[in-house]
Each structure stands twice: as C-alpha cells, then as structure tokens.
N, C-alpha and C positions, 0 to 999 in steps of 0.2 A: 468612430469619433474618438479623438484623443481625450484623455482624461485631463481635467484641469489640475493645476498645482494644489489648489485649495482642497479638491476632492481627495487627492492622494494623501495630503497631510491629515485629512480627517480620518481616512482609512488607517494610516499609520498610527495615529493617536489611539484609535480604538483597539488595534492589535496590541499595543503596548499595555493597555489597561484591562483587556478582556481576552483571557486565554482561550475561552470557548470559541470566540469569534475567530481567533488565529487558527485554531485547529479546524474550524469549518472551512476557512480559506485553503488550508493545506489539503483537505479532503476535496475541495472544488478543483484544485490543481490536478489531483489524481484523476478526477472525473473527466477533466478536459483532455488529458493525455489519452485516456481510453476512448474518448469520443472524437479523436482526430483533430484536436486543436492545440498542438504542442506550443505554438507561439504564445498564445494567451496564457497557457499553463506556466511557461517559463517566466513571463512577466509577473504573474501572481507570486511565484516563488521568490523572485527578486524583491518584491515589495515586502514579503514576509521576512526575508533575510534583513532588509534595511531596518525594519521595525523591531526586530528581535535580537538575534545573535550578532548581526553586523558582518560585513564581508571580511574584515580583518580577522575576527575570531573564527569565522568559517574557514578562512585560509589555514589557520593553525590546526583546526579540527580535522580538515580533510587533507592536509599536507599539499595543498595546491596554491599557487600564487593568487593573490586577491584579484589582480587584473584578469587572469584567466577565468576566474569564477564570474566576474562581471560580464565577460564576453559570452560565457556559457548561458547565462540567464538573460541575455539581451533578446530582442525580437528576432534577430537573425542568428542566434546562438545554435550550436550543434553539439551539446554535451553527450558523451558516451553513456552507456547504461551504467557502467561502474561509477562514473562521476555523479550521475543523478541519484543513484542509490546512496552514495556517501552524503549528498546534500540532504536527501529526505531523512536519513538517519540522524544527522546533526540537528535538524529542525525538530524532529520528534523528541529527541533527547532534551533539547532546550525547553520546548513547550511542556514537557512532562514534569518539569520542576515544580509546576503549580498543581500537580497531581490531578489534572483533569482526566488523564488516562495514566494510571500508575503502572509503569513497566517493571513490576516487582518480580516477574517470572521470565526466565530465559526461554526463548522460542527456538526450536531446532527443527531441522528437516525441510527448511525453505528451498533447498536445492531441488527437492522433488517437484515443487511448483515451477521452478525455473526451467526444469528439463522437460516438462510435459506440456503438450498443446491440447486445446479444446477440452479443458477440464470441466466437469460438471459437478464433482463432489470431492471432498477431501476428508480423510479420517485423521483425527487428532486424539492424542492421549494427554489428559490434563491431570497433574498431580499438585501437591502443595508447593512444589518447587519449580516445576517446569511445564512447558507446553511443547509437545513433540508431534510434528506432522509425520504420519506413518505411511500413508498411501493415498492414491488418488483413483478416481474413476473418470475416464475420458468418454466422450460421446459415442465413440465407436463400440464401446462395451455395452451400450444400452440397446436392447432389442426394440423393434418398431412399436410394440404394444406394451413395453415394459416401463414401469414407473421407476424413477431414480431411487426412491426410498426402498422399494422392493429389491432392486439390484444391490443396494448398499447392505441391506440385511443379509442377503444371500452371500455376499462376498465377505463381509466383516462380522456378521453375527449381530447380537443385540447391542444397541448403543443407548447411552443415557439421555442424550439431548441432541436436538437438531436445530441449527441456525441457518439462515439464508443470507448470503452476500448479495447485495442488490444488483451486481453486474452479472448479466448472462445466466441468471438463475443458478448460481454456484452455491452448493449446499455444504455446510460444515457438519460432519457427524462426529460426535465426541464420546469418548469413553473416559469416564471420570473416576479417579481414585484419590479421594481426599479424606484424610482422617481415618478413623477406625470405626465410626458409628454413623447411624442415620442422622444424628444431631450434627455431626461435622459436615455431612453432605448438605443438610438443610441450611447450615450457615453459609456454605459456599454458594448454594443456589440463590440465597437471599442477598448476599453482600459482595461476592467476588466473581460470580459468573459473568456479569455484564462486562467487568473489566477484562477478564480473560478473553472473552469473545471480541472485544474491541481490539485487543492486542493482535489476535489472529487476523481479523478483518483488515486492519490497517497495513499489516505486513503483506498479506496476500494482494490487496489492492495496489500497493506500491509496486510489487513485482509484476502484476498484470499490466500496469501502466507503462513500466519500463520495457516490458516485452513488446507491447504495442508500438511504442516509439521506435524500438529497434527494428521491428518488422517494416514500419513505414520507411525508415532510412534505407533498409535493404531493398525494398521494392523500388524506391526512387533511384538508387544506384543501378539496379538491373534495367530500369526503363531508360536511363541515360545510355547504358551500353547498347541496348536494343536500338535506340535512335541513331547511335553512331554507326552501328553495323548496317543500318538501312539508309545511311546518308549517301 
C-alpha cells in the first residue's frame, strides 16, 4: 500500500527533530538489504536523505549528480556497491553530528570483511585512537562440534571482550589496549565501549548489506544469461 503524503511528512518531521529515530531508520534500511528487500531499503534511504542532508548536498559529498542519486534511490534504482557505500557514509557522517554515535575513532581493516564470505567472527584491536579489524573466522574453519568462542581463543588467544552482531550470529572478539592502568580500562568499559562497538557494528552491517545486494544483482544477471542460453 502506498504511503500517504501526510504520513511521509510526519516521518520526515520526526527524522529532522529526532536523530535516534533517523539512525534507527538507517539501521532498518541495512536490515532490509540483508533480508532481500532492496527496493524498500532504497526508498527509506531516499526519505532519510530528503529529511536530513538533502540531495543537493549529497551530490556534493559523493561527487555524483543529484538526478543520478534520485534515480539510484528510487523504487527501480540500481546503485552500485560503491555508490551505496558513499551514500551510507555521508548519512552516518551527517547523523553523527548530534553525537548519537560518536565517530571519534578511525576504523581500519574493513577490506578484510569485504573480501571474505561466510564470516562467523571478527577480531578487532581497540586503542585510544583507533579500531583495527585484524582477522576473521569463516564457517569452514569451525569443526562440526566446535564452538565459535573456542575456535577464536585457539586462533587468537585470550580476548578482553566479546560482542555479537545480530545478523547470522556474527561475533566480535576484541583485544583492548586503552590507557596504562586498570582505571583507564574501567573508564573505557563504562563510557566508551558501547560507542566503539556501535562503530564496528554499523560499518560491518553496512558492508554485509552491500555485499548481499551485490550478490543478488550478480545472481539476477546470471539467471538472465541462463534464460537466454536456453531460449
């Protein structure tokens, strides 16, 4: 059922005054990509853009024409993985101005996620200045009766903390080096850990969503070629 104009205006108004709601919508768009509903995901992204950064500013930030961005985020749009990544990054940057999620640390090593399939666990190093994704475990590394945590400890040694990403039981194993004393670690655990893990989760979920979308497009193109070959 099509949304009414009044409903869309209500959503846009709330996005403009409630950053937490806007971030929840962005997270919902990622979930929809992962669950095979890219059309709805693109429309949500379009509404977020309209209510926040705007297409003209998005065009400046991504170095893409505004009309092209409108087409990408239409119901029949077909943005590439690179373009979706750029759009996600601009929206996160804009929404983070209100410090709902403070992007105070640089995250590196995301290419490891992008290059690996069927990931069940990732290892990250967290310091005062950065978050670095160091390694992954894929499902083929896990024995039939082996627990993911046992495999991680065997491969990586002792870790400080474990978090779970809600998609596909993907675990984050972290080695933390913050400050020089237990007090510094306690401060990080109490005040900064949640932010750091939000940064990791949002980046990883974005990559997973884009990989899923790319795979769907590839499968669709292969099916078209198969149908032509059998015509």
